[in-house]
C-alpha positions as CSV (number, residue, x, y, z in Angstrom):
1,M,-39.7,40.1,3.0
2,Q,-36.0,40.7,2.9
3,T,-35.9,41.1,-0.9
4,T,-38.5,43.7,-0.9
5,T,-36.6,45.6,1.9
6,R,-33.6,45.6,-0.1
7,S,-35.3,46.7,-3.4
8,S,-36.7,49.7,-1.8
9,A,-33.6,50.7,-0.2
10,A,-32.0,50.3,-3.6
11,R,-34.7,52.5,-5.3
12,R,-33.8,55.3,-2.6
13,L,-30.0,55.1,-3.4
14,L,-30.4,55.4,-7.2
15,P,-31.5,58.9,-7.3
16,L,-28.7,59.9,-4.9
17,A,-26.1,58.1,-6.9
18,T,-27.4,59.5,-10.1
19,L,-27.1,63.0,-8.8
20,L,-23.5,62.4,-7.8
21,A,-22.7,61.1,-11.4
22,L,-24.3,64.2,-13.1
23,A,-22.7,66.6,-10.8
24,T,-19.2,65.1,-11.5
25,T,-19.7,64.5,-15.4
26,Q,-18.2,67.9,-16.7
27,A,-15.4,67.8,-14.1
28,A,-14.2,64.6,-15.4
29,Q,-13.4,66.1,-18.8
30,A,-9.6,66.2,-17.8
31,A,-9.2,63.5,-15.3
32,S,-6.8,60.7,-14.3
33,M,-8.2,57.2,-13.1
34,E,-6.5,55.3,-10.0
35,F,-7.2,51.9,-8.6
36,D,-5.9,50.8,-5.4
37,W,-6.5,47.4,-3.5
38,R,-5.4,45.7,-0.2
39,G,-5.9,42.7,1.4
40,I,-5.7,40.8,4.9
41,G,-5.9,37.3,6.2
42,Q,-5.7,35.9,9.6
43,V,-5.8,32.2,11.0
44,T,-6.0,31.9,14.7
45,G,-5.7,28.9,17.1
46,V,-7.6,29.5,20.8
47,R,-7.5,27.5,23.9
48,A,-9.8,28.6,26.6
49,T,-10.1,27.2,30.2
50,D,-13.4,26.9,32.0
51,V,-15.6,26.8,29.3
52,P,-19.4,26.2,29.9
53,R,-20.5,22.7,29.9
54,G,-21.4,21.3,26.4
55,S,-19.5,23.9,24.5
56,G,-16.6,21.7,23.7
57,D,-13.1,21.1,25.2
58,G,-11.7,24.8,24.7
59,W,-9.9,24.3,21.5
60,N,-11.0,26.1,18.7
61,A,-9.5,27.5,15.3
62,Y,-10.7,30.3,13.2
63,A,-9.9,32.2,9.9
64,G,-10.8,35.3,8.3
65,Y,-10.1,37.5,5.3
66,A,-11.0,40.7,3.6
67,L,-10.0,42.3,0.1
68,S,-10.9,46.0,-0.4
69,G,-10.7,47.9,-3.6
70,D,-10.9,51.8,-4.5
71,A,-11.8,53.0,-7.9
72,N,-10.9,56.8,-8.1
73,V,-11.2,59.7,-10.7
74,I,-9.3,62.4,-9.8
75,T,-9.8,65.8,-11.8
76,D,-7.4,68.7,-12.5
77,S,-9.7,70.9,-10.3
78,G,-8.7,68.5,-7.5
79,L,-12.3,67.0,-7.5
80,S,-12.3,63.1,-6.8
81,Y,-15.1,60.5,-7.0
82,G,-15.5,56.9,-7.3
83,L,-16.5,53.5,-6.0
84,S,-15.2,51.5,-3.1
85,G,-16.0,48.0,-1.7
86,T,-14.9,45.2,0.6
87,V,-15.3,41.5,0.1
88,G,-14.7,39.1,3.0
89,S,-15.7,37.3,6.1
90,G,-17.3,40.5,7.9
91,D,-16.7,43.9,8.9
92,Y,-13.4,45.4,9.9
93,E,-12.3,48.8,10.8
94,K,-9.3,50.6,11.9
95,S,-9.7,49.6,15.6
96,L,-10.7,46.1,14.4
97,D,-7.6,45.7,12.4
98,R,-8.5,42.4,11.2
99,P,-11.0,40.4,9.0
100,G,-14.2,39.5,10.6
101,N,-15.4,36.1,11.4
102,N,-18.7,35.9,9.7
103,A,-19.2,32.0,8.3
104,D,-20.3,33.2,4.8
105,L,-18.3,35.2,2.0
106,T,-20.1,38.8,2.0
107,M,-19.6,42.2,0.4
108,S,-19.4,44.0,3.8
109,E,-18.9,47.6,2.5
110,V,-19.9,49.0,-1.1
111,Y,-20.3,52.8,-1.6
112,V,-19.8,55.7,-4.1
113,H,-18.2,58.8,-2.9
114,V,-17.2,62.3,-3.9
115,T,-14.6,64.4,-2.3
116,S,-13.7,68.1,-2.9
117,A,-12.6,71.3,-0.9
118,W,-16.0,71.3,0.5
119,G,-15.8,67.7,2.0
120,R,-16.6,64.3,1.6
121,V,-19.9,62.6,0.7
122,R,-20.5,58.8,0.8
123,I,-23.6,56.9,-0.4
124,G,-24.1,53.2,0.3
125,D,-23.2,50.4,2.8
126,D,-20.6,52.2,5.0
127,D,-19.8,53.1,8.7
128,G,-21.5,56.1,10.2
129,A,-20.4,59.6,11.2
130,A,-20.2,58.7,15.0
131,K,-18.2,55.3,14.5
132,R,-15.7,57.0,12.1
133,A,-15.0,59.6,14.7
134,I,-14.3,57.5,17.5
135,D,-12.8,54.5,15.9
136,M,-8.9,55.2,16.5
137,L,-7.3,52.4,18.6
138,P,-4.0,51.2,16.9
139,L,-4.4,47.4,17.5
140,L,-1.6,45.0,16.5
141,A,-1.5,41.5,15.4
142,G,-1.4,40.6,19.1
143,G,-3.4,42.4,21.7
144,Q,-6.8,42.3,20.0
145,M,-9.2,43.0,22.8
146,D,-12.1,41.6,20.9
147,G,-10.3,39.0,18.6
148,F,-10.9,35.6,17.7
149,W,-10.4,34.5,21.2
150,A,-13.9,36.2,22.2
151,N,-15.8,33.4,20.1
152,T,-15.3,30.9,22.8
153,E,-18.6,30.3,24.3
154,G,-19.3,32.8,27.1
155,A,-16.0,34.7,26.5
156,G,-17.0,37.6,24.6
157,S,-19.1,40.6,25.9
158,Y,-22.6,41.5,24.4
159,W,-21.3,45.0,24.2
160,N,-19.2,46.3,21.3
161,H,-16.4,48.6,22.4
162,L,-17.6,51.2,19.9
163,G,-21.1,51.1,21.3
164,R,-24.4,51.0,19.5
165,D,-24.4,52.5,15.8
166,S,-25.8,51.9,12.3
167,D,-23.0,49.5,11.5
168,D,-22.7,49.1,7.7
169,A,-26.4,50.0,7.1
170,T,-27.0,51.9,3.6
171,K,-26.8,55.6,4.5
172,V,-25.7,58.8,3.2
173,L,-22.5,60.4,5.1
174,Y,-21.1,63.8,4.7
175,E,-17.8,64.8,6.5
176,T,-16.2,68.3,6.5
177,P,-12.5,68.9,5.4
178,R,-10.4,68.7,8.4
179,L,-10.0,72.5,9.5
180,M,-7.5,73.4,12.2
181,G,-7.3,69.8,13.2
182,L,-11.2,69.6,13.6
183,R,-13.5,67.3,11.2
184,A,-17.0,67.0,11.7
185,G,-19.5,64.4,10.3
186,V,-23.2,63.7,9.9
187,S,-24.9,60.5,8.5
188,Y,-28.4,59.1,8.0
189,A,-29.8,55.6,7.5
190,W,-33.4,55.2,6.9
191,K,-33.0,51.5,8.4
192,R,-30.5,49.6,10.1
193,D,-30.2,47.1,7.2
194,S,-27.6,46.7,4.7
195,L,-28.1,45.9,0.9
196,V,-25.4,43.5,0.8
197,E,-24.6,42.4,4.3
198,N,-26.7,40.5,7.0
199,I,-26.0,43.0,9.7
200,K,-29.2,42.4,11.6
201,K,-28.5,38.6,12.0
202,E,-31.3,36.4,13.3
203,S,-33.3,38.5,15.4
204,P,-37.2,38.8,16.0
205,I,-36.9,42.5,16.7
206,P,-37.2,44.6,13.7
207,A,-34.4,46.9,12.7
208,E,-34.3,50.5,13.7
209,R,-35.2,53.3,11.6
210,D,-34.1,56.9,10.9
211,M,-30.8,56.6,12.5
212,W,-28.6,59.8,12.7
213,E,-25.0,59.7,13.6
214,F,-23.1,63.0,14.4
215,G,-19.2,62.7,15.0
216,L,-16.5,65.1,15.8
217,N,-12.8,64.2,15.6
218,Y,-9.8,66.4,16.5
219,Q,-6.2,65.9,15.9
220,G,-3.3,67.9,17.2
221,D,0.3,67.9,18.3
222,Y,2.1,69.3,21.5
223,R,5.9,69.1,21.3
224,A,6.8,65.5,20.7
225,F,3.3,64.2,21.4
226,S,0.4,63.8,19.0
227,Y,-3.0,63.4,20.2
228,E,-6.6,62.7,19.0
229,L,-9.8,63.6,20.7
230,A,-13.5,62.4,19.4
231,A,-17.1,62.4,20.3
232,G,-20.0,60.6,18.8
233,Y,-23.9,60.7,19.0
234,V,-26.3,58.1,17.4
235,R,-30.3,58.3,17.6
236,G,-32.6,56.0,16.0
237,E,-36.3,55.1,16.5
238,A,-37.1,51.5,17.4
239,G,-38.5,49.0,15.0
240,A,-41.2,47.6,17.3
241,P,-43.5,48.5,20.3
242,G,-41.7,47.5,23.6
243,I,-38.2,48.3,22.4
244,H,-36.3,51.2,23.5
245,D,-35.3,54.0,20.8
246,T,-31.5,54.0,20.2
247,E,-29.6,56.6,21.8
248,S,-25.8,56.4,22.3
249,L,-23.0,58.8,23.2
250,K,-19.3,58.0,22.8
251,L,-16.2,59.5,23.9
252,A,-12.6,58.7,22.8
253,G,-9.1,59.9,22.9
254,L,-5.5,58.6,21.9
255,L,-2.2,59.9,22.8
256,L,1.0,59.0,20.6
257,Y,4.7,59.5,21.6
258,G,7.3,57.6,19.6
259,G,6.4,54.1,19.5
260,F,4.2,54.3,22.4
261,S,0.3,54.7,22.4
262,A,-2.5,55.1,25.0
263,G,-6.3,55.2,24.2
264,A,-9.6,55.1,25.7
265,I,-13.0,54.6,24.5
266,W,-16.4,55.3,26.7
267,T,-19.7,54.4,25.5
268,D,-23.2,55.0,27.1
269,D,-25.8,53.1,25.0
270,G,-28.7,53.8,27.4
271,K,-31.3,51.2,26.7
272,S,-30.8,51.5,22.8
273,G,-32.4,48.6,21.1
274,Q,-33.4,46.7,24.3
275,P,-36.6,45.3,25.5
276,D,-38.4,46.8,28.4
277,G,-37.0,45.6,31.6
278,I,-33.5,45.7,30.8
279,G,-31.5,48.9,32.1
280,S,-28.8,50.9,30.5
281,S,-25.6,49.6,29.0
282,T,-22.3,51.5,29.4
283,G,-18.8,50.3,28.6
284,L,-15.1,51.5,28.8
285,T,-12.0,50.2,27.1
286,L,-8.5,51.3,27.9
287,M,-5.4,50.1,26.1
288,G,-1.8,50.9,25.6
289,S,1.0,49.7,23.0
290,Y,4.5,49.8,22.1
291,E,6.0,49.3,18.7
292,N,9.6,49.0,18.0
293,G,10.4,47.8,14.3
294,P,8.9,44.4,13.8
295,Y,8.0,43.9,17.3
296,G,5.1,45.2,19.3
297,L,3.5,44.9,22.9
298,A,-0.2,45.7,23.9
299,V,-2.0,45.7,26.9
300,W,-5.7,46.5,27.4
301,W,-8.9,46.3,29.9
302,Q,-12.5,46.3,29.3
303,G,-15.5,46.8,31.7
304,S,-19.1,46.9,30.6
305,E,-22.6,46.6,31.8
306,R,-25.8,45.4,30.0
307,G,-28.6,46.6,32.2
308,R,-29.1,44.2,35.0
309,V,-28.3,41.1,32.9
310,E,-24.5,41.2,32.3
311,D,-21.7,42.3,34.1
312,Y,-18.3,41.8,32.1
313,N,-14.7,42.5,32.8
314,A,-11.8,41.2,30.8
315,Y,-8.1,42.2,30.5
316,G,-5.2,41.0,28.3
317,M,-1.7,41.2,27.0
318,G,-0.7,40.8,23.4
319,L,2.7,40.2,21.6
320,S,3.4,40.9,17.9
321,W,6.4,40.0,15.6
322,R,6.4,41.0,11.9
323,F,8.9,38.3,10.8
324,Y,8.7,38.6,7.0
325,E,7.6,41.8,5.1
326,Q,3.9,42.1,5.9
327,T,3.5,38.9,7.6
328,S,3.0,38.6,11.4
329,L,2.7,36.2,14.4
330,G,0.5,37.4,17.3
331,F,0.1,36.0,20.6
332,D,-2.9,36.9,23.2
333,L,-3.4,36.0,26.8
334,V,-6.7,37.2,28.1
335,R,-8.6,36.8,31.4
336,Y,-12.3,37.2,31.2
337,D,-15.3,37.3,33.8
338,A,-18.7,37.5,32.6
339,D,-21.5,37.4,35.2
340,R,-24.9,36.9,33.4
341,L,-28.5,36.5,34.6
342,A,-30.2,33.2,33.9
343,G,-31.9,33.3,30.2
344,F,-29.2,35.8,29.1
345,G,-26.2,33.4,28.3
346,E,-24.1,31.4,30.5
347,S,-21.9,33.1,33.0
348,A,-18.2,32.3,32.4
349,K,-14.8,33.0,34.1
350,G,-11.4,31.7,32.7
351,W,-8.2,32.3,30.7
352,S,-7.9,32.2,26.9
353,G,-4.7,32.1,25.0
354,A,-4.7,32.8,21.1
355,L,-2.0,32.4,18.5
356,T,-2.4,34.2,15.1
357,L,-0.8,34.3,11.9
358,Q,-1.7,37.3,10.0
359,T,-0.6,38.7,6.3
360,R,-1.4,41.8,4.4
361,I,-1.1,42.4,0.6
């Protein structure tokens, strides 16, 4: 069944990708080729207190990696097009500036793209417009508010700090050029499923369909301050009776001054993707950071509620030290408190410490 679904999605993508190729063929008569790649690897040791009974002694170790490549053709007219992809152990974005922690090697993103004076088009497995608009928190090697420490049984929240969206589902994305600081975007995924990555995981609930995302992102300056404001909206149809449609609203802001930053992300997922009987889900993340040369400090707080089945709060502090070129050490100390209804996971309350070695190429 999975093979049939992905084959159908591929057949939908092929005409779109072909149109992009035809649209750019003549423009490529006088063009230059560029290839860029980057990578990140991370190893983390975690010690947690008060872990649920039967889940180990609280000691764990994790590793993750990601390698991204971009092939671009740039024409004399300024039009550029190409192919981008990321291979690694899961998804990673700006505010999750670390590799993911899936057990298997996966191609987490792959898409073709065209950029001109009229904006940017992407087709393939990529983040949606709402996620790209609000994803702005500049996390360091230490101070990762949903880092590997959250893998301890019961320590992490059900809620994602960016809220519900289409993830890396196969989609079409369009973003306008940034005009007077403002950029707008819209994306459409016919199903919350990916050609190359298992984003749905093991779930008896069919994936949502017809997922639309809209995003607005504004960047500006005032004297010595820089700031960023964003809003996102996601809507999709439930994949089965008895499951609520997806409808998520997101707001985010970031203020920068010298080496200081302060940011916030608020999401209201309503009853998105939840069965009947579970109330609305909301969440708020606040964080601040300071960087001075190779040293960094970050503090953060998260609070979220998943209907009437999970009430979650966590706060933490992280230290970072870039001791050699692009290699850093990070230390996190986190306090978490998760109150869960029976049948929806174990309630947990405790401290977690994490020591991280991170390198970039």
